[in-house]
C-alpha positions in Angstrom: -1.4 68.9 -2.2 1.8 68.0 -3.9 2.1 69.3 -7.4 2.1 66.2 -9.6 2.7 66.5 -13.4 1.5 63.9 -15.9 5.0 62.4 -16.1 5.4 62.2 -12.3 5.6 58.6 -11.1 4.8 57.5 -7.5 7.1 54.8 -6.0 6.1 52.9 -2.8 8.9 51.5 -0.7 7.3 48.1 0.2 9.2 47.3 3.4 9.0 49.2 6.7 11.1 52.4 7.0 12.6 54.0 10.1 10.6 57.2 10.4 13.4 58.8 12.2 15.1 59.3 8.8 14.7 62.6 7.1 16.1 64.2 4.0 19.5 62.5 3.8 18.3 59.1 5.1 15.4 58.8 2.7 17.5 60.1 -0.1 20.0 57.3 0.6 17.2 54.7 0.5 15.9 56.0 -2.8 19.4 56.1 -4.4 20.9 52.8 -3.0 17.9 50.4 -2.4 15.6 51.5 -5.1 18.3 52.6 -7.6 16.3 55.7 -8.5 17.4 59.3 -8.7 15.7 61.2 -5.8 16.0 64.5 -7.7 14.0 63.0 -10.7 10.8 64.8 -9.7 9.1 61.5 -8.9 7.4 60.9 -5.5 8.7 58.3 -3.1 6.5 56.9 -0.3 7.7 55.3 2.9 5.7 53.8 5.9 6.7 52.6 9.3 6.3 49.0 10.7 3.0 49.8 12.5 1.7 51.5 9.4 0.4 54.6 11.2 3.1 57.0 9.8 3.8 57.8 6.2 6.5 60.0 4.6 6.8 61.3 1.1 10.1 62.5 -0.5 10.0 64.6 -3.7 12.1 67.1 -5.6 10.3 70.2 -6.8 13.1 71.5 -9.0 14.9 73.6 -6.4 15.0 71.4 -3.4 13.8 68.3 -1.6 10.5 68.1 0.3 9.7 65.6 3.1 6.1 65.4 4.0 4.7 63.3 6.9 1.3 62.1 8.1 0.7 60.5 11.4 -2.7 58.7 12.0 -4.2 59.0 15.4 -6.2 55.8 15.0 -6.0 53.0 12.4 -3.4 52.1 9.9 -2.5 52.7 6.3 -3.2 49.9 3.8 0.4 48.8 3.1 0.5 45.3 1.6 2.0 46.1 -1.8 3.4 43.6 -4.1 7.0 44.4 -4.7 7.9 44.7 -8.4 11.7 44.0 -7.8 11.7 43.2 -4.1 12.1 46.7 -2.8 9.3 48.9 -4.3 6.1 49.2 -6.2 4.4 51.9 -8.2 1.0 53.6 -7.9 -1.1 55.9 -10.0 -1.4 59.4 -8.7 -5.0 58.8 -8.0 -4.2 55.8 -5.8 -1.7 58.0 -3.8 -4.6 60.5 -3.1 -6.8 57.6 -2.0 -4.1 56.1 0.2 -3.5 59.5 1.9 -7.2 60.0 2.3 -7.8 56.7 4.1 -9.1 54.7 1.2 -7.6 51.3 0.3 -6.6 51.7 -3.3 -6.3 47.9 -3.7 -10.0 47.6 -3.2 -10.9 49.9 -6.0 -11.1 49.4 -9.7 -9.7 51.9 -12.2 -11.9 52.7 -15.2 -10.5 52.3 -18.7 -10.6 55.7 -20.3 -10.0 56.5 -24.0 -8.2 59.7 -24.4 -7.5 61.5 -27.7 -5.3 64.5 -28.6 -8.3 66.4 -29.9 -7.3 66.1 -33.6 -9.6 64.0 -35.7 -8.7 62.7 -39.1 -11.0 64.1 -41.8 
């Protein structure tokens, strides 16, 4: 799996993407259409019109990665509300569900209370 840190964000490109694009083409979409830095360490997710192919673009600190998945049957859930007309964002857990064939929109995230481990005396 892709190494995702706590500060890593996942951006979904909401419209269909030409899956013939690779490093430079996807880099250009992220930089120009999304206005994001492709070398930020965040993950950018793209899907084709028929929703049976998905690509991820991310920077690991030394270079770009492009990962692809093609479904033999079925389609990815890809009806994301666009935050600014071009992209949406997901939690890392939702990305794992999406790649595993689960529709993250039909799930409910639990509210967790996290502490830093230091209790006031």
